[in-house]
DSSP file (Angstrom, degrees, kcal/mol; ACC not computed):
  #  RESIDUE AA STRUCTURE BP1 BP2  ACC     N-H-->O    O-->H-N    N-H-->O    O-->H-N    TCO  KAPPA ALPHA  PHI   PSI    X-CA   Y-CA   Z-CA
    1    1 A T    >>        0   0    0      0, 0.0     3,-0.8     0, 0.0     4,-0.6   0.000 360.0 360.0 360.0 -32.3  165.0  258.1  102.3
    2    2 A I  T >4  +     0   0    0      1,-0.2     3,-1.1     2,-0.2    29,-0.1   0.895 360.0  55.9 -65.6 -39.5  166.3  260.9  100.1
    3    3 A P  T 3> S+     0   0    0      0, 0.0     4,-1.7     0, 0.0    -1,-0.2   0.774  94.8  70.5 -62.1 -21.6  162.8  262.0   98.8
    4    4 A A  H <> S+     0   0    0     -3,-0.8     4,-2.5     1,-0.2     5,-0.2   0.838  90.0  60.9 -64.5 -30.9  161.7  262.5  102.5
    5    5 A V  H <X S+     0   0    0     -3,-1.1     4,-2.3    -4,-0.6    -1,-0.2   0.969 108.3  39.1 -67.6 -52.5  164.0  265.6  102.9
    6    6 A P  H  > S+     0   0    0      0, 0.0     4,-2.5     0, 0.0    -1,-0.2   0.895 115.8  53.3 -65.1 -34.7  162.4  267.8  100.2
    7    7 A Y  H  X S+     0   0    0     -4,-1.7     4,-2.5     1,-0.2    -2,-0.2   0.934 111.3  45.8 -62.1 -44.0  158.9  266.6  101.1
    8    8 A M  H  X S+     0   0    0     -4,-2.5     4,-2.7     1,-0.2    -1,-0.2   0.880 110.7  53.7 -67.0 -36.5  159.5  267.5  104.8
    9    9 A L  H  X S+     0   0    0     -4,-2.3     4,-2.4    -5,-0.2    -1,-0.2   0.913 109.7  48.0 -61.6 -44.0  160.9  270.9  103.7
   10   10 A V  H  X S+     0   0    0     -4,-2.5     4,-2.4     2,-0.2     5,-0.2   0.943 114.0  45.5 -63.3 -46.7  157.8  271.6  101.7
   11   11 A F  H  X S+     0   0    0     -4,-2.5     4,-3.0     1,-0.2    -2,-0.2   0.914 113.7  49.8 -64.7 -39.6  155.5  270.7  104.5
   12   12 A F  H  < S+     0   0    0     -4,-2.7    -1,-0.2     1,-0.2    -2,-0.2   0.880 111.5  49.2 -64.4 -37.6  157.6  272.6  107.1
   13   13 A T  H  < S+     0   0    0     -4,-2.4    -1,-0.2    -5,-0.2    -2,-0.2   0.898 117.0  40.7 -67.8 -39.0  157.5  275.7  104.8
   14   14 A L  H  < S+     0   0    0     -4,-2.4    -2,-0.2     1,-0.3    -1,-0.2   0.892 135.3  16.0 -75.2 -40.6  153.8  275.5  104.3
   15   15 A H  S  < S-     0   0    0     -4,-3.0    -1,-0.3    -5,-0.2     5,-0.2  -0.709  80.3-154.4-136.3  82.5  152.9  274.7  107.9
   16   16 A P        +     0   0    0      0, 0.0     2,-0.3     0, 0.0    -4,-0.1  -0.381  34.0 142.0 -63.7 127.6  155.7  275.3  110.3
   17   17 A S     >  -     0   0    0     -2,-0.2     4,-1.8     1,-0.1     5,-0.1  -0.974  63.4-105.7-156.7 166.0  155.5  273.1  113.3
   18   18 A F  H  > S+     0   0    0     -2,-0.3     4,-2.4     1,-0.2     5,-0.2   0.854 115.9  58.3 -63.9 -36.4  157.6  271.1  115.7
   19   19 A F  H  > S+     0   0    0      1,-0.2     4,-2.0     2,-0.2    -1,-0.2   0.916 107.4  45.3 -60.8 -45.3  156.5  267.8  114.1
   20   20 A Y  H  > S+     0   0    0     -5,-0.2     4,-2.4     2,-0.2    -1,-0.2   0.860 111.0  54.3 -71.1 -34.2  157.7  268.8  110.7
   21   21 A F  H  X S+     0   0    0     -4,-1.8     4,-2.3     2,-0.2    -2,-0.2   0.928 110.0  46.2 -61.8 -43.6  161.0  270.1  112.1
   22   22 A V  H  X S+     0   0    0     -4,-2.4     4,-2.8     1,-0.2    -2,-0.2   0.877 110.6  54.5 -64.9 -36.9  161.6  266.8  113.9
   23   23 A G  H  X S+     0   0    0     -4,-2.0     4,-2.6     2,-0.2    -2,-0.2   0.908 108.0  49.1 -62.4 -42.6  160.7  265.0  110.6
   24   24 A I  H  X S+     0   0    0     -4,-2.4     4,-2.4     2,-0.2    -2,-0.2   0.935 112.5  47.8 -61.2 -47.6  163.3  267.0  108.7
   25   25 A C  H  X S+     0   0    0     -4,-2.3     4,-2.3     1,-0.2    -2,-0.2   0.924 113.1  47.6 -61.0 -45.3  165.9  266.2  111.3
   26   26 A A  H  X S+     0   0    0     -4,-2.8     4,-2.5     1,-0.2     5,-0.2   0.915 110.7  51.4 -63.4 -42.4  165.1  262.5  111.3
   27   27 A A  H  X S+     0   0    0     -4,-2.6     4,-2.3     1,-0.2    -2,-0.2   0.928 111.3  48.3 -62.1 -43.2  165.1  262.4  107.5
   28   28 A L  H  X S+     0   0    0     -4,-2.4     4,-2.4     2,-0.2    -1,-0.2   0.905 111.3  49.6 -64.2 -40.8  168.6  264.0  107.4
   29   29 A V  H  X S+     0   0    0     -4,-2.3     4,-2.2     1,-0.2    -1,-0.2   0.921 113.3  46.6 -62.1 -43.6  169.9  261.6  110.1
   30   30 A F  H  X S+     0   0    0     -4,-2.5     4,-2.1     2,-0.2    -2,-0.2   0.846 111.2  51.4 -72.6 -32.2  168.6  258.6  108.2
   31   31 A V  H  X S+     0   0    0     -4,-2.3     4,-2.3    -5,-0.2    -1,-0.2   0.927 112.1  47.0 -66.3 -43.4  170.0  259.8  104.8
   32   32 A L  H  X S+     0   0    0     -4,-2.4     4,-2.2     1,-0.2    -2,-0.2   0.880 110.8  52.5 -65.6 -35.8  173.4  260.3  106.4
   33   33 A G  H  X S+     0   0    0     -4,-2.2     4,-2.2     2,-0.2    -1,-0.2   0.894 108.4  50.7 -63.8 -39.5  173.1  256.9  107.9
   34   34 A S  H  X S+     0   0    0     -4,-2.1     4,-2.4     2,-0.2    -2,-0.2   0.908 108.7  51.9 -63.9 -41.4  172.3  255.4  104.5
   35   35 A M  H  X S+     0   0    0     -4,-2.3     4,-2.4     1,-0.2    -2,-0.2   0.907 109.9  48.5 -61.9 -41.0  175.3  257.2  103.1
   36   36 A L  H  X S+     0   0    0     -4,-2.2     4,-2.6     2,-0.2     5,-0.3   0.891 108.2  55.2 -65.4 -39.0  177.6  255.7  105.8
   37   37 A F  H  X S+     0   0    0     -4,-2.2     4,-2.5     1,-0.2    -2,-0.2   0.946 111.1  44.1 -57.4 -50.2  176.2  252.3  105.2
   38   38 A V  H  X S+     0   0    0     -4,-2.4     4,-1.4     1,-0.2    -1,-0.2   0.901 114.1  50.1 -65.9 -39.1  177.0  252.5  101.5
   39   39 A A  H  < S+     0   0    0     -4,-2.4    -1,-0.2    -5,-0.2    -2,-0.2   0.886 117.4  39.7 -65.7 -37.7  180.5  253.9  102.2
   40   40 A F  H  < S+     0   0    0     -4,-2.6    -2,-0.2    -5,-0.2    -1,-0.2   0.831 124.9  34.3 -81.2 -32.1  181.3  251.2  104.7
   41   41 A C  H  < S+     0   0    0     -4,-2.5    -2,-0.2    -5,-0.3    -3,-0.2   0.461  80.5 118.9-108.9  -1.4  179.8  248.2  103.0
   42   42 A Y  S  < S-     0   0    0     -4,-1.4    -4,-0.0    -5,-0.2     2,-0.0  -0.471  70.7-110.7 -68.9 132.1  180.3  248.8   99.3
   43   43 A P        +     0   0    0      0, 0.0     2,-0.3     0, 0.0    -1,-0.1  -0.315  48.3 161.6 -64.7 143.8  182.5  246.1   97.8
   44   44 A S        -     0   0    0      2,-0.3     4,-0.1    -3,-0.1     0, 0.0  -0.915  53.0-101.3-149.1 175.8  186.0  247.1   96.7
   45   45 A E  S    S+     0   0    0     -2,-0.3     3,-0.1     2,-0.1    -1,-0.0   0.749  94.3  89.6 -73.3 -25.0  189.3  245.6   95.8
   46   46 A K  S    S-     0   0    0      1,-0.1    -2,-0.3    -3,-0.0     2,-0.3  -0.319  94.2 -94.0 -74.5 156.7  190.7  246.5   99.2
   47   47 A K        -     0   0    0      1,-0.1     2,-0.3    -2,-0.0    -1,-0.1  -0.562  46.8-122.1 -67.6 128.6  190.5  244.2  102.2
   48   48 A H        -     0   0    0     -2,-0.3     2,-0.4    -4,-0.1    -1,-0.1  -0.572  30.8-175.9 -78.7 132.9  187.4  245.2  104.2
   49   49 A E        -     0   0    0     -2,-0.3     2,-0.2    -9,-0.1    23,-0.0  -0.949  31.9-104.0-122.6 150.5  187.8  246.2  107.8
   50   50 A N        +     0   0    0     -2,-0.4    -9,-0.0     1,-0.2    22,-0.0  -0.529  34.4 174.7 -74.1 134.9  185.0  247.0  110.2
   51   51 A Y  S  > S+     0   0    0     -2,-0.2     4,-1.3     3,-0.1    -1,-0.2   0.730  72.0  53.9-106.2 -35.8  184.5  250.7  110.9
   52   52 A M  H  > S+     0   0    0      2,-0.2     4,-3.0     1,-0.2     5,-0.3   0.957 103.4  52.1 -71.3 -50.8  181.4  250.6  113.1
   53   53 A L  H  > S+     0   0    0      1,-0.2     4,-2.6     2,-0.2     5,-0.2   0.916 112.0  44.4 -57.7 -47.5  182.4  248.2  115.8
   54   54 A P  H  > S+     0   0    0      0, 0.0     4,-1.9     0, 0.0    -1,-0.2   0.886 113.9  52.1 -64.8 -33.7  185.7  249.9  116.7
   55   55 A M  H  X S+     0   0    0     -4,-1.3     4,-1.7     2,-0.2    -2,-0.2   0.947 113.7  42.1 -65.1 -46.8  184.0  253.3  116.6
   56   56 A F  H  X S+     0   0    0     -4,-3.0     4,-3.2     1,-0.2     5,-0.4   0.862 111.7  55.5 -68.8 -34.3  181.1  252.2  119.0
   57   57 A M  H  X S+     0   0    0     -4,-2.6     4,-1.7    -5,-0.3    -1,-0.2   0.867 108.7  48.2 -65.7 -35.4  183.6  250.4  121.2
   58   58 A N  H  < S+     0   0    0     -4,-1.9    -1,-0.2    -5,-0.2    -2,-0.2   0.863 117.3  42.2 -68.4 -35.9  185.6  253.6  121.6
   59   59 A L  H  < S+     0   0    0     -4,-1.7    -2,-0.2    -5,-0.2    -3,-0.2   0.917 133.4  15.9 -77.5 -43.1  182.5  255.6  122.4
   60   60 A F  H  < S-     0   0    0     -4,-3.2    -3,-0.2     1,-0.2    -2,-0.2   0.439 103.4-115.3-114.5  -2.5  180.7  253.1  124.8
   61   61 A G     <  -     0   0    0     -4,-1.7     2,-1.3    -5,-0.4    -1,-0.2  -0.116  51.8 -50.3  84.9 169.5  183.3  250.6  125.8
   62   62 A A        +     0   0    0     -4,-0.1     2,-0.4     4,-0.1    -1,-0.1  -0.661  68.2 168.6 -84.9  94.4  183.4  246.9  125.1
   63   63 A R     >  -     0   0    0     -2,-1.3     4,-1.8     1,-0.1     3,-0.4  -0.842  40.5-126.6-105.5 146.4  180.0  245.7  126.1
   64   64 A M  H  > S+     0   0    0     -2,-0.4     4,-2.2     1,-0.2     5,-0.2   0.883 107.7  55.9 -62.7 -40.4  178.8  242.2  125.1
   65   65 A W  H  > S+     0   0    0      1,-0.2     4,-2.7     2,-0.2     5,-0.3   0.878 108.1  51.1 -59.8 -35.5  175.6  243.3  123.4
   66   66 A M  H  > S+     0   0    0     -3,-0.4     4,-2.3     2,-0.2    -1,-0.2   0.918 109.0  48.1 -69.7 -43.0  177.7  245.6  121.2
   67   67 A V  H  < S+     0   0    0     -4,-1.8    -1,-0.2     1,-0.2    -2,-0.2   0.865 117.0  43.9 -65.1 -35.4  180.1  242.8  120.1
   68   68 A V  H >< S+     0   0    0     -4,-2.2     3,-0.6    -5,-0.2    -2,-0.2   0.938 122.5  34.6 -75.0 -47.8  177.1  240.5  119.4
   69   69 A H  H 3< S+     0   0    0     -4,-2.7    10,-0.2     1,-0.2    -2,-0.2   0.699 125.7  38.4 -86.5 -19.2  174.9  243.0  117.5
   70   70 A L  T 3< S+     0   0    0     -4,-2.3    -1,-0.2    -5,-0.3   -17,-0.2  -0.158  70.9 134.4-121.1  38.5  177.5  245.1  115.8
   71   71 A A  S <  S+     0   0    0     -3,-0.6     2,-0.3   -19,-0.1    -1,-0.1   0.801  78.1   6.6 -64.1 -30.4  180.0  242.3  114.9
   72   72 A N  S  > S-     0   0    0     -3,-0.2     4,-2.2   -19,-0.1     5,-0.2  -0.913  82.5-101.1-144.4 172.8  180.4  243.6  111.3
   73   73 A D  H  > S+     0   0    0     -2,-0.3     4,-2.5     1,-0.2     5,-0.2   0.827 117.5  55.9 -70.3 -30.7  179.3  246.7  109.3
   74   74 A W  H  > S+     0   0    0      2,-0.2     4,-2.2     1,-0.2    -1,-0.2   0.932 110.3  45.4 -64.2 -43.5  176.5  244.8  107.5
   75   75 A L  H  > S+     0   0    0      2,-0.2     4,-2.3     1,-0.2    -2,-0.2   0.911 112.5  50.6 -67.8 -41.2  175.0  243.8  110.8
   76   76 A A  H  X S+     0   0    0     -4,-2.2     4,-2.2     1,-0.2    -1,-0.2   0.917 111.9  47.9 -60.1 -43.7  175.4  247.3  112.3
   77   77 A A  H  X S+     0   0    0     -4,-2.5     4,-2.8     2,-0.2    -1,-0.2   0.878 108.8  54.0 -66.0 -36.9  173.7  248.8  109.2
   78   78 A T  H  X S+     0   0    0     -4,-2.2     4,-2.3     2,-0.2    -2,-0.2   0.920 109.5  47.6 -64.4 -43.2  170.9  246.3  109.3
   79   79 A W  H  X S+     0   0    0     -4,-2.3     4,-2.5   -10,-0.2     5,-0.3   0.911 110.5  53.4 -61.1 -42.3  170.2  247.3  113.0
   80   80 A F  H  X S+     0   0    0     -4,-2.2     4,-2.6     1,-0.2    -2,-0.2   0.955 110.8  45.2 -58.7 -50.6  170.3  251.0  112.0
   81   81 A F  H  X S+     0   0    0     -4,-2.8     4,-2.5     1,-0.2    -1,-0.2   0.873 111.1  54.4 -62.8 -36.8  167.7  250.5  109.2
   82   82 A F  H  X S+     0   0    0     -4,-2.3     4,-2.2     1,-0.2    -1,-0.2   0.958 114.6  38.5 -60.8 -51.4  165.5  248.4  111.5
   83   83 A W  H  X S+     0   0    0     -4,-2.5     4,-2.5     2,-0.2    -2,-0.2   0.832 113.9  55.8 -71.3 -30.6  165.4  251.1  114.2
   84   84 A A  H  X S+     0   0    0     -4,-2.6     4,-2.4    -5,-0.3    -1,-0.2   0.927 110.9  44.6 -65.1 -43.8  165.2  253.9  111.6
   85   85 A N  H  X S+     0   0    0     -4,-2.5     4,-2.4    -5,-0.2    -2,-0.2   0.885 113.0  51.4 -66.3 -38.9  162.1  252.3  110.1
   86   86 A A  H  X S+     0   0    0     -4,-2.2     4,-2.3    -5,-0.2    -2,-0.2   0.935 113.1  45.0 -61.5 -46.1  160.6  251.6  113.5
   87   87 A I  H  X S+     0   0    0     -4,-2.5     4,-2.7     1,-0.2    -2,-0.2   0.914 114.5  47.5 -66.3 -43.9  161.1  255.3  114.5
   88   88 A M  H  X S+     0   0    0     -4,-2.4     4,-2.5     2,-0.2    -1,-0.2   0.875 111.5  51.2 -68.1 -36.1  159.8  256.7  111.3
   89   89 A T  H  X S+     0   0    0     -4,-2.4     4,-2.3     2,-0.2    -2,-0.2   0.932 111.5  47.1 -63.0 -46.1  156.7  254.3  111.3
   90   90 A A  H  X S+     0   0    0     -4,-2.3     4,-2.4     1,-0.2    -2,-0.2   0.917 113.4  49.7 -62.5 -43.2  155.9  255.4  114.9
   91   91 A G  H  X S+     0   0    0     -4,-2.7     4,-2.6     1,-0.2    -2,-0.2   0.895 109.6  50.5 -62.5 -39.8  156.4  259.1  113.8
   92   92 A S  H  X S+     0   0    0     -4,-2.5     4,-2.2     2,-0.2    -1,-0.2   0.889 110.8  48.7 -66.5 -37.9  154.1  258.7  110.8
   93   93 A L  H  X S+     0   0    0     -4,-2.3     4,-2.6     2,-0.2    -2,-0.2   0.903 111.1  51.2 -66.4 -39.8  151.4  257.1  113.0
   94   94 A L  H  X S+     0   0    0     -4,-2.4     4,-2.6     2,-0.2    -2,-0.2   0.929 110.7  47.9 -62.8 -44.7  151.7  260.0  115.5
   95   95 A L  H  X S+     0   0    0     -4,-2.6     4,-2.6     2,-0.2    -1,-0.2   0.888 111.3  51.2 -63.2 -38.0  151.4  262.5  112.7
   96   96 A L  H  X S+     0   0    0     -4,-2.2     4,-2.6     2,-0.2     5,-0.2   0.922 111.1  47.3 -62.3 -45.3  148.4  260.7  111.3
   97   97 A I  H  X S+     0   0    0     -4,-2.6     4,-2.6     2,-0.2    -2,-0.2   0.919 113.6  47.9 -61.9 -43.3  146.7  260.7  114.8
   98   98 A V  H  X S+     0   0    0     -4,-2.6     4,-1.8     2,-0.2     6,-0.2   0.924 112.5  49.0 -64.6 -44.1  147.5  264.4  115.3
   99   99 A A  H  X>S+     0   0    0     -4,-2.6     5,-2.7     1,-0.2     4,-0.5   0.909 114.4  44.9 -61.8 -42.9  146.1  265.2  111.8
  100  100 A V  H ><5S+     0   0    0     -4,-2.6     3,-0.7     3,-0.2    -1,-0.2   0.897 111.2  55.5 -66.8 -39.8  142.9  263.2  112.3
  101  101 A G  H 3<5S+     0   0    0     -4,-2.6    -1,-0.2     1,-0.2    -2,-0.2   0.827 111.9  40.3 -64.3 -32.3  142.6  264.7  115.8
  102  102 A I  H 3<5S-     0   0    0     -4,-1.8    -1,-0.2    -5,-0.1    -2,-0.2   0.425 120.6-105.4 -98.7   2.1  142.7  268.4  114.6
  103  103 A G  T <<5S+     0   0    0     -3,-0.7     2,-1.2    -4,-0.5    -3,-0.2   0.640  73.4 137.7  91.2  16.6  140.5  267.6  111.5
  104  104 A N      <       0   0    0     -5,-2.7    -1,-0.2    -6,-0.2    -2,-0.1  -0.727 360.0 360.0 -92.1  87.2  143.0  267.6  108.7
  105  105 A D              0   0    0     -2,-1.2    -1,-0.2    -5,-0.1    -5,-0.1   0.519 360.0 360.0 -67.9 360.0  141.9  264.6  106.7
């Protein structure tokens, strides 16, 4: 994920457009998400406590889907990476379709 930020900056500088701006923003969000994943799930000598579930429960309330899908930080990070990859794949396909449509092979 980290190499995506400079690549998107280069493309945005050469061809400023809304798509590249969204790409930069998405890359930054996913890099920060990866950083939080490592910070929350990295093994240490201290007793591990969950950070994500209490944070989301404070934000959205205690909903059953949240307790099931975000039961621990590993599971929350796995869901984050799943949706991050799905969004970035859809965005890449959209950019490919737009590039082919305007003739930039």
